[in-house]
C-alpha positions as CSV (number, residue, x, y, z in Angstrom):
1,M,-14.1,-17.2,-4.4
2,Y,-16.4,-14.6,-3.0
3,E,-19.9,-14.2,-1.6
4,T,-22.8,-11.8,-1.5
5,I,-24.2,-10.5,1.7
6,S,-27.7,-11.6,2.5
7,T,-30.2,-9.2,4.0
8,A,-31.6,-9.7,7.5
9,S,-34.9,-11.1,6.1
10,T,-35.0,-14.9,5.9
11,T,-37.9,-14.9,3.4
12,S,-36.2,-12.9,0.7
13,K,-35.1,-14.6,-2.5
14,P,-31.4,-15.6,-2.8
15,E,-29.3,-13.0,-4.4
16,T,-27.6,-13.6,-7.7
17,P,-23.8,-14.2,-7.1
18,I,-21.6,-11.3,-7.9
19,T,-19.3,-11.8,-10.9
20,A,-16.1,-9.9,-11.7
21,H,-16.3,-7.1,-14.2
22,A,-17.5,-8.9,-17.3
23,P,-18.7,-6.9,-20.2
24,A,-22.4,-6.1,-20.0
25,P,-24.9,-5.9,-22.8
26,A,-25.3,-2.4,-24.2
27,S,-28.8,-2.2,-22.8
28,T,-27.8,-3.2,-19.3
29,L,-26.6,-0.7,-16.7
30,V,-24.2,-2.6,-14.5
31,R,-24.4,-1.4,-10.9
32,P,-21.0,-0.5,-9.2
33,L,-19.4,-3.2,-7.2
34,I,-18.5,-2.3,-3.6
35,L,-16.3,-4.6,-1.4
36,L,-17.1,-4.4,2.3
37,V,-14.2,-5.5,4.6
38,D,-15.4,-5.8,8.2
39,D,-15.5,-8.6,10.8
40,K,-18.6,-7.4,12.6
41,P,-21.8,-9.1,11.3
42,E,-24.1,-6.4,12.7
43,E,-22.3,-3.6,10.9
44,L,-22.3,-5.7,7.7
45,R,-26.0,-6.2,7.9
46,W,-26.6,-2.5,8.4
47,L,-24.4,-1.6,5.4
48,N,-26.0,-4.3,3.3
49,Q,-29.5,-2.9,3.9
50,L,-28.2,0.6,3.1
51,L,-26.2,-0.1,0.0
52,Q,-27.8,-3.2,-1.6
53,P,-30.6,-1.4,-3.4
54,D,-28.1,0.7,-5.5
55,F,-24.9,-1.4,-5.6
56,R,-23.6,-4.9,-6.0
57,L,-21.8,-6.0,-2.8
58,A,-19.0,-8.4,-2.0
59,L,-17.9,-9.3,1.6
60,A,-14.6,-10.1,3.3
61,H,-14.3,-10.8,7.0
62,S,-10.5,-10.4,7.3
63,G,-7.6,-8.4,5.7
64,Q,-6.2,-11.3,3.8
65,A,-9.6,-12.2,2.4
66,G,-10.2,-8.6,1.5
67,L,-6.9,-8.4,-0.4
68,Q,-7.7,-11.6,-2.3
69,R,-11.2,-10.5,-3.2
70,A,-10.1,-7.0,-4.2
71,Q,-7.5,-8.6,-6.6
72,A,-10.0,-11.1,-8.0
73,L,-13.0,-8.8,-8.3
74,Q,-11.4,-5.4,-8.9
75,P,-14.3,-3.6,-7.2
76,D,-15.3,0.0,-8.0
77,L,-14.8,1.0,-4.3
78,V,-13.7,-0.5,-1.0
79,L,-15.3,0.2,2.4
80,L,-12.8,-0.8,5.0
81,D,-12.8,-1.1,8.8
82,I,-9.6,-0.5,10.7
83,G,-10.0,-3.2,13.3
84,L,-9.6,-6.5,11.5
85,P,-8.6,-9.8,13.1
86,D,-5.4,-10.6,11.0
87,M,-4.1,-7.2,9.9
88,D,-5.4,-3.7,10.6
89,G,-7.1,-1.7,7.9
90,Y,-4.1,0.5,7.4
91,A,-2.0,-2.5,6.4
92,L,-4.6,-3.7,3.9
93,C,-4.9,-0.2,2.4
94,R,-1.1,-0.1,2.0
95,L,-1.2,-3.5,0.1
96,L,-4.1,-2.4,-2.1
97,K,-2.3,0.8,-3.1
98,A,0.9,-1.2,-3.8
99,D,-0.9,-3.5,-6.3
100,P,-1.4,-2.2,-9.9
101,L,-4.7,-4.1,-10.1
102,T,-6.2,-2.2,-7.1
103,C,-4.1,1.0,-6.7
104,A,-6.7,3.2,-8.4
105,T,-9.6,1.7,-6.4
106,P,-11.1,4.3,-3.9
107,V,-10.7,3.2,-0.3
108,L,-13.0,4.6,2.4
109,F,-12.3,3.9,6.0
110,L,-15.2,3.2,8.3
111,S,-14.1,3.4,11.9
112,A,-14.9,4.5,15.4
113,H,-11.2,5.4,15.7
114,N,-11.7,8.9,14.4
115,S,-9.0,11.0,16.0
116,P,-7.2,13.5,13.7
117,E,-4.1,11.3,13.9
118,R,-6.0,8.3,12.8
119,R,-7.6,10.1,9.9
120,V,-4.3,11.6,8.7
121,Q,-2.7,8.1,8.9
122,G,-5.4,6.6,6.7
123,L,-5.4,9.5,4.2
124,A,-1.6,9.4,4.0
125,L,-1.8,5.7,2.9
126,G,-4.0,6.7,-0.1
127,A,-7.5,6.4,1.3
128,V,-9.9,9.0,-0.2
129,D,-12.1,9.4,2.8
130,F,-12.7,8.5,6.5
131,I,-16.3,8.0,7.7
132,S,-16.7,8.0,11.5
133,K,-18.9,5.6,13.5
134,P,-21.8,5.7,14.3
135,F,-22.7,6.3,10.7
136,H,-25.3,8.6,9.3
137,P,-27.0,6.7,6.4
138,E,-27.3,9.7,4.1
139,E,-23.7,10.7,4.7
140,V,-22.4,7.2,3.8
141,L,-24.5,7.1,0.6
142,A,-23.4,10.6,-0.4
143,R,-19.7,10.0,0.2
144,V,-19.8,6.6,-1.7
145,R,-21.6,8.2,-4.7
146,V,-19.2,11.1,-4.8
147,H,-16.1,8.9,-4.8
148,L,-17.5,6.5,-7.3
149,R,-18.2,9.4,-9.7
150,L,-14.8,10.9,-9.2
151,A,-13.1,7.5,-9.7
152,A,-15.1,6.9,-12.9
153,Q,-13.9,10.2,-14.3
154,I,-10.3,9.2,-13.7
155,R,-10.7,5.6,-14.8
156,Q,-11.9,6.2,-18.3
157,P,-8.7,7.7,-19.7
158,A,-6.7,5.0,-18.0
159,I,-8.9,2.3,-19.6
160,D,-8.3,3.8,-23.0
161,E,-4.5,3.9,-22.5
162,A,-4.5,0.3,-21.3
163,A,-6.7,-1.2,-24.0
164,A,-3.6,-2.3,-26.0
165,A,-1.7,-3.8,-23.1
166,A,-3.1,-6.1,-20.4
167,T,-2.0,-5.6,-16.8
168,P,0.5,-8.3,-15.9
169,V,-0.5,-10.7,-13.1
170,R,1.4,-9.9,-10.0
171,N,2.6,-12.5,-7.5
172,P,0.8,-11.8,-4.2
173,D,4.1,-12.4,-2.3
174,E,5.9,-9.8,-4.4
175,L,3.2,-7.3,-3.5
176,L,3.8,-8.1,0.2
177,V,7.5,-7.6,-0.2
178,Q,7.0,-4.4,-2.1
179,A,4.6,-3.0,0.6
180,A,7.1,-3.9,3.3
181,A,9.9,-2.2,1.4
182,Q,7.8,0.9,1.0
183,Y,7.1,1.0,4.7
184,I,10.9,0.6,5.5
185,R,11.8,3.5,3.1
186,A,9.1,5.7,4.7
187,H,10.5,5.0,8.2
188,L,14.3,5.0,7.8
189,S,14.9,7.7,10.4
190,K,13.4,5.4,13.0
191,T,14.2,1.9,12.0
192,P,11.2,-0.4,12.5
193,T,11.6,-3.8,14.0
194,V,10.9,-6.9,12.0
195,A,7.8,-7.5,14.1
196,E,6.5,-4.0,13.3
197,I,7.1,-4.4,9.6
198,A,5.4,-7.8,9.6
199,R,2.4,-6.4,11.4
200,Q,2.1,-3.6,8.9
201,V,1.7,-6.1,6.0
202,G,-0.2,-8.7,7.9
203,L,2.4,-11.4,8.0
204,H,4.3,-13.4,10.7
205,E,7.9,-12.4,11.2
206,K,9.4,-15.7,9.9
207,R,7.2,-15.6,6.7
208,L,8.3,-12.0,6.0
209,L,12.0,-12.9,6.5
210,A,11.6,-15.8,4.1
211,L,9.9,-13.7,1.5
212,F,12.8,-11.1,1.5
213,R,15.3,-13.9,1.0
214,E,13.3,-15.5,-1.7
215,H,12.4,-12.3,-3.7
216,L,15.3,-9.9,-2.9
217,G,18.1,-12.4,-2.1
218,Q,18.9,-10.6,1.2
219,T,17.7,-10.3,4.7
220,I,15.6,-7.4,6.0
221,S,18.7,-5.9,7.9
222,G,20.7,-6.1,4.6
223,F,17.9,-4.4,2.7
224,I,17.7,-1.6,5.4
225,R,21.5,-1.1,5.2
226,D,21.4,-0.7,1.4
227,E,18.4,1.6,1.6
228,R,20.1,3.8,4.1
229,V,23.2,4.2,1.9
230,S,21.1,4.5,-1.3
231,T,18.9,7.2,0.2
232,G,22.1,8.9,1.6
233,Q,23.5,9.0,-1.9
234,R,20.4,10.7,-3.2
235,L,20.3,13.3,-0.5
236,L,24.0,14.1,-1.0
237,A,23.3,14.6,-4.7
238,D,20.0,16.4,-4.5
239,T,20.0,18.5,-1.3
240,A,22.3,20.8,0.6
241,M,21.7,18.9,3.8
242,S,24.9,18.4,5.9
243,V,26.3,14.9,6.3
244,Q,25.2,14.9,9.9
245,E,21.6,15.8,9.0
246,I,21.6,13.1,6.3
247,A,22.9,10.5,8.8
248,F,20.1,11.1,11.2
249,T,17.5,11.2,8.3
250,V,18.5,7.7,7.1
251,G,18.5,6.2,10.6
252,F,22.1,6.4,11.8
253,G,22.8,7.4,15.4
254,N,25.9,9.4,14.5
255,P,27.6,10.6,11.3
256,G,30.6,8.3,12.0
257,N,28.5,5.2,11.5
258,F,27.0,6.6,8.4
259,A,30.4,7.4,6.9
260,T,31.6,3.9,7.7
261,S,28.7,2.2,6.0
262,F,28.8,4.6,3.1
263,R,32.5,4.0,2.5
264,E,32.0,0.2,2.7
265,R,29.3,0.4,0.0
266,T,30.7,3.1,-2.3
267,G,34.4,3.1,-1.6
268,M,34.5,6.7,-0.6
269,S,33.4,9.0,2.2
270,P,30.1,11.0,2.0
271,Q,32.1,14.2,1.6
272,A,34.3,12.8,-1.2
273,Y,31.1,11.5,-2.9
274,R,29.4,14.9,-2.9
275,Q,32.6,16.7,-4.0
276,G,33.0,14.2,-6.9
277,L,29.5,15.1,-8.1
278,R,30.5,18.7,-8.5
279,E,33.5,17.7,-10.7
280,P,32.7,16.6,-14.3
281,G,33.8,13.0,-14.7
282,G,34.6,12.8,-11.0
283,P,34.7,9.4,-9.2
284,A,31.1,9.6,-8.0
285,S,29.7,10.1,-11.5
286,G,29.0,6.4,-11.9
287,L,27.5,5.8,-8.5
288,G,24.0,7.2,-9.1
289,G,25.0,10.8,-8.5
290,D,22.7,12.1,-11.2
291,G,19.8,12.4,-8.6
292,E,18.2,9.1,-9.5
293,H,17.7,6.4,-6.9
294,A,20.9,4.3,-7.0
295,E,20.5,0.7,-7.8
296,M,21.7,-1.3,-4.9
297,A,23.1,-4.8,-5.4
298,P,21.4,-7.4,-3.1
299,R,23.4,-8.7,-0.2
300,T,23.1,-11.9,1.7
301,G,23.6,-12.6,5.4
302,Q,21.9,-13.4,8.6
303,F,19.4,-11.0,10.2
């Protein structure tokens, strides 16, 4: 299920396999578990030599393996490279943050791609830090220790609250669909292609299309149409943006197309919907006009 990283020396004794977070005897201090996700053996050897004296280590060579091991082991911290063979580190970070089992796990990026844009992209996905290559050993250790300490301070209240209720086991496919849906919602103004969405969650296009039909009962294009109208409803209710501004925000090329789609879904124009929200008991009162995200019924159809 997982493996430890051996040191460069061939004469050292085999390491004891890492186990998931099992309760330790009161007299034993359990070292924090760090998951290293990188496909470059030389960098893994370097990190192993640096971290092994103070931490337990687990290894993954790809994004999918990293996701599976993070879910199974629930490490205390993840060190993640951006350039992975099956999905980039950003996609893996997005999946980790979408999973209740791993969403609170600190993710630190390790990468030579250290432009401000790359850093901001990683931090926006929920990573707590971005360490540039080539590494300075003391800096890596200092940042790892700081984020482990901060995570421990946050984790304890959450453990107390969750003591009476176990976290439900999530279907990995559901997490992939959830991550794809979150990516779509974040990029409605510039509708991503199926290929781009699939790349962001580390799937092939056909597999992603099949998962949407299986778990949501609709195609990706149908989901995007519903999200555009649903988001448009919320913006009409909660903001003073014009219909034209809302149309562009949710990805329509012109207000006319937005109005047509909106009328097909709600039975009224955007202007009538907003006006109805201002009138007590108006026709829009039952269509999610209270500011909450309207629940959209799944559609079926061909992409």
